[in-house]
MIBA-91332 format. One record per residue: residue number from 1; x, y, z of N, C-alpha, C, CB in turn; residue in three letters. Coordinates in steps of 0.1 Angstrom, whole numbers. Glycine has a CB too. Layout:
BEGIN
+-------+-------+-------+-------+-------+-------+-------+-------+-------+-------+-------+-------+-------+------+
! kolse !   nc1 !   nc2 !   nc3 !  cac1 !  cac2 !  cac3 !   cc1 !   cc2 !   cc3 !  cbc1 !  cbc2 !  cbc3 ! zalo !
+-------+-------+-------+-------+-------+-------+-------+-------+-------+-------+-------+-------+-------+------+
!   NUM !     X !     Y !     Z !     X !     Y !     Z !     X !     Y !     Z !     X !     Y !     Z !  ALA !
...
+-------+-------+-------+-------+-------+-------+-------+-------+-------+-------+-------+-------+-------+------+
***
This chain:
BEGIN
+-------+-------+-------+-------+-------+-------+-------+-------+-------+-------+-------+-------+-------+------+
! kolse !   nc1 !   nc2 !   nc3 !  cac1 !  cac2 !  cac3 !   cc1 !   cc2 !   cc3 !  cbc1 !  cbc2 !  cbc3 ! zalo !
+-------+-------+-------+-------+-------+-------+-------+-------+-------+-------+-------+-------+-------+------+
!     1 !  -149 !    27 !   124 !  -153 !    34 !   112 !  -166 !    28 !   107 !  -142 !    33 !   102 !  MET !
!     2 !  -174 !    22 !   115 !  -187 !    17 !   110 !  -197 !    22 !   119 !  -187 !     1 !   110 !  THR !
!     3 !  -210 !    22 !   114 !  -221 !    26 !   122 !  -224 !    15 !   132 !  -234 !    29 !   113 !  ASP !
!     4 !  -224 !    17 !   145 !  -225 !     6 !   155 !  -237 !    -2 !   154 !  -224 !    12 !   169 !  ALA !
!     5 !  -248 !     4 !   149 !  -261 !    -3 !   148 !  -262 !   -11 !   135 !  -272 !     7 !   149 !  GLU !
!     6 !  -256 !    -7 !   124 !  -258 !   -14 !   112 !  -246 !   -21 !   106 !  -263 !    -4 !   101 !  THR !
!     7 !  -234 !   -18 !   112 !  -221 !   -24 !   107 !  -218 !   -19 !    93 !  -222 !   -39 !   108 !  ASP !
!     8 !  -224 !    -8 !    89 !  -222 !    -2 !    76 !  -210 !     8 !    77 !  -235 !     5 !    70 !  THR !
!     9 !  -201 !     8 !    68 !  -190 !    17 !    69 !  -195 !    32 !    69 !  -180 !    15 !    57 !  PRO !
!    10 !  -189 !    40 !    77 !  -193 !    54 !    77 !  -185 !    61 !    66 !  -189 !    60 !    91 !  ARG !
!    11 !  -192 !    69 !    58 !  -185 !    76 !    47 !  -178 !    89 !    53 !  -195 !    80 !    36 !  LEU !
!    12 !  -166 !    91 !    49 !  -158 !   102 !    53 !  -158 !   113 !    43 !  -144 !    98 !    56 !  LEU !
!    13 !  -163 !   110 !    31 !  -161 !   119 !    20 !  -173 !   125 !    13 !  -153 !   113 !    10 !  GLY !
!    14 !  -171 !   136 !     6 !  -181 !   142 !    -3 !  -175 !   143 !   -16 !  -185 !   156 !     3 !  THR !
!    15 !  -184 !   143 !   -26 !  -180 !   144 !   -40 !  -183 !   157 !   -46 !  -187 !   132 !   -49 !  LEU !
!    16 !  -174 !   163 !   -54 !  -175 !   177 !   -59 !  -172 !   178 !   -74 !  -167 !   186 !   -51 !  HIS !
!    17 !  -180 !   185 !   -81 !  -176 !   188 !   -95 !  -169 !   202 !   -95 !  -189 !   189 !  -104 !  ALA !
!    18 !  -159 !   203 !  -104 !  -151 !   215 !  -106 !  -149 !   216 !  -121 !  -138 !   215 !   -97 !  ALA !
!    19 !  -158 !   221 !  -128 !  -157 !   222 !  -143 !  -158 !   208 !  -149 !  -143 !   228 !  -146 !  GLY !
!    20 !  -149 !   204 !  -157 !  -149 !   191 !  -164 !  -144 !   180 !  -156 !  -142 !   192 !  -177 !  THR !
!    21 !  -138 !   183 !  -144 !  -133 !   173 !  -135 !  -139 !   174 !  -122 !  -117 !   173 !  -134 !  SER !
!    22 !  -135 !   166 !  -112 !  -140 !   167 !   -99 !  -130 !   164 !   -88 !  -152 !   157 !   -98 !  GLY !
!    23 !  -135 !   165 !   -76 !  -126 !   162 !   -65 !  -134 !   155 !   -54 !  -119 !   174 !   -60 !  PHE !
!    24 !  -126 !   148 !   -45 !  -131 !   141 !   -34 !  -126 !   149 !   -21 !  -128 !   126 !   -33 !  VAL !
!    25 !  -134 !   151 !   -12 !  -130 !   157 !     1 !  -133 !   148 !    12 !  -136 !   172 !     3 !  ARG !
!    26 !  -123 !   144 !    20 !  -125 !   135 !    32 !  -121 !   143 !    44 !  -118 !   122 !    30 !  LEU !
!    27 !  -129 !   141 !    55 !  -125 !   147 !    68 !  -126 !   136 !    78 !  -135 !   159 !    71 !  GLU !
!    28 !  -116 !   135 !    87 !  -116 !   125 !    97 !  -108 !   130 !   109 !  -110 !   112 !    92 !  GLU !
!    29 !  -114 !   127 !   121 !  -107 !   129 !   133 !   -98 !   117 !   136 !  -117 !   132 !   145 !  TYR !
!    30 !   -85 !   120 !   139 !   -75 !   110 !   142 !   -71 !   112 !   157 !   -63 !   110 !   133 !  LEU !
!    31 !   -71 !   101 !   164 !   -68 !   101 !   178 !   -53 !   101 !   180 !   -74 !    89 !   186 !  ASP !
!    32 !   -46 !   112 !   175 !   -32 !   113 !   177 !   -29 !   128 !   175 !   -24 !   104 !   167 !  ALA !
!    33 !   -18 !   133 !   182 !   -15 !   147 !   180 !   -10 !   150 !   166 !    -4 !   151 !   190 !  PRO !
!    34 !   -11 !   163 !   162 !    -7 !   167 !   149 !     7 !   162 !   145 !    -8 !   182 !   148 !  VAL !
!    35 !    17 !   164 !   154 !    30 !   160 !   151 !    32 !   145 !   147 !    39 !   163 !   163 !  GLY !
!    36 !    24 !   137 !   154 !    24 !   122 !   152 !    18 !   119 !   138 !    17 !   115 !   163 !  THR !
!    37 !     7 !   126 !   135 !     0 !   124 !   122 !    10 !   129 !   111 !   -13 !   131 !   121 !  VAL !
!    38 !    16 !   141 !   113 !    25 !   146 !   103 !    36 !   136 !   100 !    31 !   160 !   107 !  TRP !
!    39 !    42 !   131 !   110 !    53 !   121 !   108 !    48 !   109 !   100 !    59 !   116 !   121 !  ARG !
!    40 !    36 !   104 !   103 !    30 !    93 !    96 !    28 !    96 !    81 !    17 !    88 !   102 !  ALA !
!    41 !    25 !   109 !    78 !    22 !   113 !    64 !    35 !   117 !    57 !    13 !   125 !    64 !  LEU !
!    42 !    46 !   120 !    64 !    58 !   125 !    57 !    70 !   118 !    60 !    59 !   140 !    60 !  THR !
!    43 !    71 !   110 !    71 !    83 !   102 !    74 !    84 !    90 !    65 !    82 !    98 !    89 !  GLY !
!    44 !    95 !    89 !    59 !    97 !    78 !    49 !    93 !    64 !    54 !   111 !    78 !    44 !  LEU !
!    45 !    99 !    60 !    66 !    96 !    47 !    71 !    82 !    45 !    75 !   106 !    43 !    83 !  SER !
!    46 !    76 !    55 !    81 !    62 !    54 !    85 !    53 !    54 !    73 !    58 !    66 !    95 !  GLU !
!    47 !    55 !    63 !    64 !    47 !    63 !    52 !    47 !    50 !    44 !    51 !    75 !    43 !  LEU !
!    48 !    59 !    45 !    43 !    61 !    32 !    36 !    54 !    20 !    44 !    75 !    29 !    35 !  GLY !
!    49 !    53 !    22 !    57 !    47 !    11 !    65 !    32 !    10 !    62 !    49 !    13 !    79 !  ALA !
!    50 !    25 !    21 !    59 !    10 !    20 !    58 !     5 !    23 !    44 !     4 !    29 !    68 !  TRP !
!    51 !    12 !    32 !    36 !     7 !    36 !    24 !    12 !    28 !    12 !    10 !    51 !    22 !  LEU !
!    52 !    25 !    27 !    11 !    31 !    19 !    -1 !    46 !    20 !    -2 !    24 !    25 !   -13 !  GLY !
!    53 !    51 !    16 !   -13 !    65 !    16 !   -16 !    68 !    29 !   -22 !    69 !     4 !   -25 !  GLU !
!    54 !    80 !    35 !   -17 !    84 !    48 !   -23 !    98 !    46 !   -27 !    83 !    59 !   -12 !  LEU !
!    55 !   102 !    53 !   -38 !   116 !    53 !   -43 !   119 !    67 !   -49 !   117 !    42 !   -54 !  ALA !
!    56 !   131 !    71 !   -48 !   136 !    83 !   -54 !   136 !    82 !   -69 !   150 !    87 !   -49 !  GLY !
!    57 !   136 !    94 !   -75 !   137 !    94 !   -90 !   151 !    91 !   -94 !   132 !   108 !   -95 !  MET !
!    58 !   152 !    84 !  -105 !   165 !    81 !  -111 !   175 !    75 !  -101 !   171 !    93 !  -118 !  SER !
!    59 !   171 !    67 !   -92 !   179 !    61 !   -82 !   184 !    70 !   -71 !   191 !    55 !   -89 !  GLY !
!    60 !   179 !    83 !   -71 !   183 !    92 !   -60 !   177 !    88 !   -47 !   180 !   106 !   -64 !  GLU !
!    61 !   183 !    90 !   -36 !   177 !    87 !   -23 !   166 !    97 !   -21 !   187 !    87 !   -11 !  PRO !
!    62 !   155 !    93 !   -13 !   145 !   102 !   -10 !   149 !   111 !     2 !   132 !    94 !    -5 !  LEU !
!    63 !   145 !   124 !     1 !   148 !   133 !    12 !   141 !   128 !    25 !   143 !   148 !     8 !  ALA !
!    64 !   148 !   131 !    36 !   142 !   126 !    49 !   130 !   134 !    53 !   153 !   128 !    60 !  ALA !
!    65 !   128 !   146 !    48 !   117 !   154 !    50 !   112 !   160 !    37 !   120 !   166 !    60 !  ALA !
!    66 !    99 !   162 !    36 !    93 !   167 !    23 !    99 !   181 !    20 !    78 !   168 !    24 !  PRO !
!    67 !   103 !   182 !     7 !   109 !   195 !     3 !   101 !   199 !   -10 !   124 !   195 !     0 !  THR !
!    68 !    98 !   212 !   -11 !    91 !   216 !   -23 !    99 !   213 !   -35 !    87 !   232 !   -22 !  VAL !
!    69 !    93 !   207 !   -45 !   100 !   203 !   -58 !   105 !   189 !   -57 !   111 !   213 !   -60 !  GLY !
!    70 !   105 !   183 !   -45 !   110 !   169 !   -44 !   100 !   160 !   -51 !   111 !   165 !   -30 !  GLY !
!    71 !   106 !   150 !   -58 !    98 !   140 !   -65 !   102 !   126 !   -61 !   100 !   141 !   -80 !  GLU !
!    72 !    92 !   117 !   -61 !    94 !   103 !   -58 !    84 !    94 !   -66 !    94 !   101 !   -43 !  TYR !
!    73 !    88 !    82 !   -67 !    79 !    72 !   -73 !    72 !    65 !   -62 !    87 !    62 !   -82 !  ARG !
!    74 !    59 !    61 !   -64 !    52 !    54 !   -54 !    43 !    43 !   -60 !    43 !    64 !   -46 !  ALA !
!    75 !    41 !    33 !   -52 !    31 !    23 !   -54 !    23 !    21 !   -42 !    38 !     9 !   -60 !  ARG !
!    76 !    10 !    24 !   -42 !     2 !    23 !   -30 !    -3 !     9 !   -28 !   -10 !    33 !   -31 !  TYR !
!    77 !    -2 !     4 !   -16 !    -6 !   -10 !   -12 !   -21 !   -12 !   -15 !    -3 !   -13 !     2 !  PHE !
!    78 !   -30 !    -3 !   -10 !   -44 !    -6 !   -10 !   -50 !    -5 !   -24 !   -51 !     4 !    -1 !  ALA !
!    79 !   -46 !     5 !   -32 !   -53 !     8 !   -45 !   -44 !     2 !   -56 !   -55 !    22 !   -47 !  SER !
!    80 !   -32 !     0 !   -54 !   -23 !    -5 !   -65 !   -18 !     7 !   -74 !   -30 !   -15 !   -73 !  GLY !
!    81 !   -22 !    19 !   -71 !   -18 !    31 !   -79 !    -3 !    31 !   -79 !   -24 !    44 !   -73 !  TRP !
!    82 !     2 !    34 !   -91 !    16 !    36 !   -93 !    18 !    49 !  -101 !    23 !    24 !  -100 !  GLU !
!    83 !    28 !    57 !   -97 !    31 !    69 !  -104 !    41 !    78 !   -97 !    18 !    77 !  -106 !  GLY !
!    84 !    42 !    90 !  -102 !    51 !   100 !   -97 !    44 !   110 !   -88 !    59 !   106 !  -108 !  THR !
!    85 !    50 !   113 !   -77 !    45 !   124 !   -68 !    55 !   135 !   -67 !    42 !   118 !   -54 !  CYS !
!    86 !    50 !   147 !   -68 !    59 !   159 !   -67 !    53 !   168 !   -57 !    61 !   166 !   -81 !  ARG !
!    87 !    61 !   172 !   -47 !    57 !   181 !   -36 !    56 !   195 !   -42 !    66 !   180 !   -24 !  ILE !
!    88 !    44 !   201 !   -42 !    41 !   214 !   -47 !    42 !   225 !   -36 !    27 !   215 !   -54 !  GLU !
!    89 !    38 !   221 !   -24 !    39 !   231 !   -13 !    39 !   223 !     0 !    26 !   241 !   -13 !  ALA !
!    90 !    45 !   229 !    10 !    46 !   222 !    23 !    47 !   232 !    34 !    58 !   212 !    23 !  CYS !
!    91 !    38 !   231 !    44 !    39 !   239 !    56 !    40 !   229 !    67 !    26 !   249 !    58 !  GLU !
!    92 !    52 !   227 !    72 !    56 !   217 !    81 !    46 !   216 !    93 !    70 !   219 !    87 !  LYS !
!    93 !    40 !   204 !    94 !    31 !   201 !   105 !    17 !   206 !   103 !    36 !   207 !   118 !  GLY !
!    94 !    14 !   212 !    91 !     1 !   218 !    89 !    -5 !   214 !    75 !     2 !   233 !    89 !  ARG !
!    95 !     3 !   215 !    65 !    -3 !   212 !    51 !     7 !   208 !    41 !   -11 !   224 !    46 !  ALA !
!    96 !     3 !   199 !    32 !    12 !   195 !    21 !     3 !   194 !     8 !    19 !   182 !    24 !  ILE !
!    97 !     8 !   198 !    -3 !     1 !   196 !   -16 !    11 !   188 !   -25 !    -2 !   211 !   -22 !  ARG !
!    98 !     5 !   178 !   -31 !    13 !   168 !   -39 !     7 !   166 !   -52 !    15 !   155 !   -31 !  ILE !
!    99 !    14 !   169 !   -63 !     9 !   167 !   -77 !    12 !   152 !   -80 !    16 !   177 !   -87 !  ALA !
!   100 !     3 !   145 !   -87 !     5 !   131 !   -90 !     4 !   130 !  -105 !    -5 !   122 !   -83 !  THR !
!   101 !    11 !   120 !  -111 !    10 !   117 !  -125 !    12 !   102 !  -126 !    20 !   125 !  -134 !  SER !
!   102 !     4 !    96 !  -135 !     5 !    81 !  -137 !     1 !    79 !  -152 !    -4 !    74 !  -127 !  SER !
!   103 !     6 !    68 !  -157 !     3 !    65 !  -171 !   -12 !    61 !  -172 !    11 !    53 !  -176 !  GLU !
!   104 !   -18 !    55 !  -162 !   -31 !    50 !  -163 !   -42 !    60 !  -158 !   -32 !    38 !  -155 !  ASP !
!   105 !   -38 !    71 !  -152 !   -48 !    80 !  -146 !   -45 !    95 !  -149 !   -48 !    78 !  -131 !  GLU !
!   106 !   -55 !   103 !  -147 !   -53 !   117 !  -150 !   -43 !   124 !  -140 !   -66 !   125 !  -149 !  PRO !
!   107 !   -37 !   135 !  -144 !   -29 !   143 !  -135 !   -38 !   147 !  -123 !   -23 !   156 !  -142 !  GLU !
!   108 !   -32 !   146 !  -111 !   -40 !   148 !   -99 !   -32 !   158 !   -90 !   -43 !   136 !   -92 !  GLY !
!   109 !   -40 !   162 !   -80 !   -34 !   170 !   -70 !   -40 !   166 !   -56 !   -36 !   186 !   -73 !  LEU !
!   110 !   -32 !   162 !   -47 !   -37 !   159 !   -33 !   -33 !   171 !   -24 !   -31 !   146 !   -28 !  MET !
!   111 !   -43 !   175 !   -16 !   -41 !   185 !    -6 !   -45 !   179 !     7 !   -50 !   198 !   -10 !  LYS !
!   112 !   -35 !   180 !    16 !   -37 !   174 !    30 !   -35 !   185 !    40 !   -28 !   162 !    32 !  ILE !
!   113 !   -45 !   188 !    49 !   -43 !   197 !    59 !   -46 !   191 !    73 !   -52 !   210 !    57 !  THR !
!   114 !   -38 !   195 !    83 !   -40 !   190 !    96 !   -43 !   202 !   106 !   -27 !   182 !   101 !  LEU !
!   115 !   -51 !   199 !   115 !   -54 !   210 !   125 !   -56 !   203 !   139 !   -67 !   218 !   121 !  ALA !
!   116 !   -51 !   209 !   149 !   -54 !   203 !   163 !   -69 !   203 !   165 !   -46 !   211 !   174 !  PRO !
!   117 !   -73 !   192 !   172 !   -87 !   191 !   175 !   -88 !   183 !   189 !   -96 !   184 !   164 !  HIS !
!   118 !   -89 !   191 !   200 !   -89 !   184 !   213 !   -75 !   178 !   214 !  -100 !   173 !   214 !  GLY !
!   119 !   -74 !   165 !   218 !   -61 !   159 !   220 !   -57 !   152 !   207 !   -62 !   148 !   231 !  THR !
!   120 !   -65 !   153 !   196 !   -62 !   146 !   184 !   -60 !   156 !   172 !   -73 !   137 !   180 !  GLY !
!   121 !   -63 !   151 !   160 !   -60 !   159 !   148 !   -72 !   158 !   139 !   -47 !   155 !   141 !  THR !
!   122 !   -76 !   169 !   133 !   -86 !   169 !   122 !   -78 !   168 !   109 !   -95 !   181 !   122 !  LEU !
!   123 !   -80 !   158 !   101 !   -74 !   156 !    88 !   -84 !   159 !    78 !   -69 !   141 !    86 !  LEU !
!   124 !   -80 !   168 !    68 !   -88 !   171 !    56 !   -79 !   167 !    44 !   -92 !   186 !    56 !  VAL !
!   125 !   -85 !   158 !    36 !   -77 !   152 !    25 !   -86 !   155 !    13 !   -75 !   137 !    26 !  PHE !
!   126 !   -80 !   162 !     3 !   -87 !   164 !   -10 !   -79 !   159 !   -21 !   -90 !   180 !   -12 !  GLU !
!   127 !   -86 !   152 !   -30 !   -80 !   145 !   -42 !   -86 !   152 !   -54 !   -82 !   130 !   -42 !  ASP !
!   128 !   -79 !   161 !   -61 !   -84 !   169 !   -72 !   -80 !   163 !   -86 !   -79 !   183 !   -71 !  HIS !
!   129 !   -87 !   168 !   -96 !   -84 !   164 !  -110 !   -89 !   151 !  -114 !   -69 !   164 !  -112 !  GLY !
!   130 !  -100 !   146 !  -108 !  -106 !   133 !  -110 !  -117 !   133 !  -121 !  -111 !   127 !   -97 !  LEU !
!   131 !  -118 !   122 !  -129 !  -129 !   122 !  -138 !  -142 !   121 !  -131 !  -127 !   109 !  -148 !  PRO !
!   132 !  -152 !   129 !  -135 !  -165 !   130 !  -129 !  -172 !   116 !  -128 !  -174 !   140 !  -136 !  LEU !
!   133 !  -170 !   108 !  -139 !  -177 !    95 !  -139 !  -171 !    85 !  -129 !  -175 !    90 !  -153 !  THR !
!   134 !  -160 !    88 !  -123 !  -153 !    78 !  -114 !  -151 !    84 !  -100 !  -140 !    74 !  -120 !  ASN !
!   135 !  -158 !    94 !   -97 !  -156 !   100 !   -83 !  -159 !    90 !   -72 !  -165 !   112 !   -82 !  LEU !
!   136 !  -169 !    82 !   -73 !  -172 !    73 !   -63 !  -161 !    63 !   -60 !  -185 !    65 !   -66 !  ALA !
!   137 !  -155 !    58 !   -71 !  -144 !    49 !   -70 !  -132 !    55 !   -63 !  -140 !    43 !   -84 !  ALA !
!   138 !  -129 !    67 !   -67 !  -118 !    74 !   -61 !  -120 !    77 !   -46 !  -115 !    88 !   -68 !  TYR !
!   139 !  -133 !    81 !   -43 !  -136 !    83 !   -29 !  -134 !    71 !   -21 !  -151 !    88 !   -28 !  ALA !
!   140 !  -139 !    60 !   -26 !  -137 !    47 !   -18 !  -122 !    44 !   -16 !  -144 !    35 !   -26 !  ALA !
!   141 !  -115 !    45 !   -27 !  -100 !    43 !   -26 !   -93 !    52 !   -16 !   -94 !    44 !   -39 !  GLY !
!   142 !   -97 !    65 !   -17 !   -91 !    75 !    -8 !   -94 !    72 !     6 !   -95 !    89 !   -12 !  ASP !
!   143 !  -107 !    68 !     9 !  -111 !    65 !    23 !  -103 !    53 !    28 !  -126 !    63 !    23 !  GLN !
!   144 !  -101 !    44 !    20 !   -93 !    32 !    24 !   -79 !    36 !    29 !   -92 !    21 !    13 !  ILE !
!   145 !   -73 !    46 !    22 !   -60 !    51 !    26 !   -61 !    58 !    40 !   -54 !    60 !    16 !  HIS !
!   146 !   -71 !    65 !    42 !   -73 !    72 !    55 !   -75 !    61 !    66 !   -85 !    81 !    54 !  VAL !
!   147 !   -83 !    51 !    63 !   -85 !    40 !    72 !   -72 !    33 !    76 !   -95 !    29 !    67 !  VAL !
!   148 !   -63 !    31 !    66 !   -50 !    25 !    68 !   -41 !    35 !    77 !   -43 !    22 !    55 !  ASP !
!   149 !   -42 !    48 !    74 !   -35 !    57 !    83 !   -39 !    57 !    97 !   -37 !    72 !    77 !  LEU !
!   150 !   -53 !    57 !    99 !   -58 !    56 !   113 !   -53 !    43 !   120 !   -74 !    56 !   112 !  ARG !
!   151 !   -54 !    32 !   112 !   -49 !    19 !   118 !   -35 !    19 !   122 !   -52 !     8 !   108 !  SER !
!   152 !   -26 !    25 !   113 !   -12 !    26 !   116 !   -10 !    35 !   129 !    -5 !    33 !   104 !  HIS !
!   153 !   -17 !    46 !   130 !   -16 !    54 !   142 !   -20 !    47 !   155 !   -24 !    67 !   140 !  LEU !
!   154 !   -29 !    37 !   153 !   -33 !    29 !   165 !   -24 !    17 !   167 !   -48 !    24 !   163 !  ALA !
!   155 !   -14 !    15 !   159 !    -5 !     4 !   161 !   -10 !    -9 !   155 !    -2 !     2 !   175 !  GLY !
!   156 !   -19 !    -8 !   145 !   -25 !   -20 !   139 !   -20 !   -20 !   124 !   -40 !   -20 !   140 !  LYS !
!   157 !   -24 !   -32 !   117 !   -20 !   -34 !   103 !   -31 !   -27 !    94 !   -19 !   -48 !   100 !  GLY !
!   158 !   -28 !   -28 !    81 !   -37 !   -23 !    71 !   -50 !   -31 !    70 !   -30 !   -23 !    57 !  ARG !
!   159 !   -60 !   -24 !    65 !   -73 !   -31 !    64 !   -74 !   -40 !    52 !   -84 !   -20 !    63 !  CYS !
!   160 !   -85 !   -48 !    51 !   -87 !   -56 !    39 !   -93 !   -47 !    29 !   -97 !   -68 !    43 !  ASP !
!   161 !   -84 !   -41 !    21 !   -88 !   -31 !    11 !   -99 !   -35 !     1 !   -76 !   -26 !     3 !  ALA !
!   162 !   -98 !   -48 !    -4 !  -108 !   -52 !   -13 !  -122 !   -53 !    -7 !  -104 !   -66 !   -18 !  ARG !
!   163 !  -122 !   -58 !     5 !  -135 !   -59 !    12 !  -141 !   -46 !    15 !  -134 !   -67 !    25 !  LEU !
!   164 !  -133 !   -37 !    20 !  -137 !   -23 !    23 !  -142 !   -16 !    11 !  -127 !   -16 !    31 !  LEU !
!   165 !  -134 !   -17 !     0 !  -138 !   -11 !   -13 !  -152 !   -16 !   -17 !  -128 !   -13 !   -24 !  TRP !
!   166 !  -154 !   -29 !   -16 !  -167 !   -35 !   -20 !  -179 !   -29 !   -12 !  -167 !   -50 !   -19 !  GLN !
!   167 !  -176 !   -25 !     1 !  -186 !   -19 !     9 !  -188 !    -4 !     6 !  -182 !   -21 !    24 !  GLN !
!   168 !  -177 !     3 !     5 !  -177 !    17 !     3 !  -182 !    22 !   -11 !  -164 !    23 !     6 !  LEU !
!   169 !  -177 !    15 !   -21 !  -180 !    20 !   -35 !  -195 !    22 !   -37 !  -174 !    11 !   -45 !  HIS !
!   170 !  -203 !    12 !   -34 !  -218 !    13 !   -37 !  -224 !    25 !   -29 !  -225 !     0 !   -33 !  PRO !
!   171 !  -219 !    27 !   -17 !  -224 !    38 !    -8 !  -220 !    52 !   -15 !  -218 !    37 !     6 !  LEU !
!   172 !  -208 !    53 !   -20 !  -204 !    65 !   -26 !  -211 !    67 !   -40 !  -188 !    65 !   -29 !  TYR !
!   173 !  -215 !    56 !   -46 !  -223 !    58 !   -59 !  -236 !    64 !   -56 !  -225 !    44 !   -65 !  LEU !
!   174 !  -241 !    63 !   -44 !  -254 !    69 !   -40 !  -253 !    83 !   -36 !  -261 !    61 !   -29 !  GLN !
!   175 !  -241 !    88 !   -34 !  -239 !   102 !   -29 !  -240 !   112 !   -40 !  -225 !   103 !   -22 !  GLN !
!   176 !  -246 !   123 !   -37 !  -247 !   134 !   -47 !  -234 !   141 !   -49 !  -258 !   145 !   -43 !  PRO !
!   177 !  -232 !   146 !   -61 !  -220 !   154 !   -64 !  -224 !   169 !   -62 !  -215 !   151 !   -79 !  THR !
!   178 !  -216 !   176 !   -55 !  -219 !   190 !   -52 !  -212 !   199 !   -62 !  -215 !   193 !   -37 !  HIS !
+-------+-------+-------+-------+-------+-------+-------+-------+-------+-------+-------+-------+-------+------+
***
C-alpha cells in the first residue's frame, strides 16, 4: 500500500463536499473473491478479528448475518470510535449501508459496495455525514480500516494504526475537496 519508489502511503480516498457536510470515498482492489470479502465485512467472528469489538443492543446476541434494522454496539480497534451501528440496507454479497451514531461524533452513514474484478474484488467504501473541517482525518482513519481488512484477508495482523495515521493525515490534508 505504499509507492515502491518513495515508501509514501498510497491514498485510496477522495474528499467530497455535500452541502454543509462531506463524505470520504475510498476504492481499493482486494486480492480475494467477493464472497470472502463479504464474510470478512459481515461475519461476526471475522469482523471482530480485524475491525473491533461488537456487541448486541441491550444484551441481545448479534444476528449471524446482517439484517435490515439490526443494531449493534461497536468499538473499532484502529480509530477507537465507539457507537451504535444500524443496518439500513443489505444486498447480500454486494452492498451494505450502515447508519452510525456516537456521542462524540456526527450521525454518519457508511456505504460499502463490492464488485468482482478479475480474481479479486473492488471495494468502494463511502463515509457520509462528516464535518467538512475534518474530512482529512476521517479519510486517514477510514483508510486504516481498509488496510486492516486487506491485511486480514492476507492472513496477517492489523497495521500500526498510529504510525499509518501520522503518514496519511498530512497527505489527505493536501487533497482538494470535490
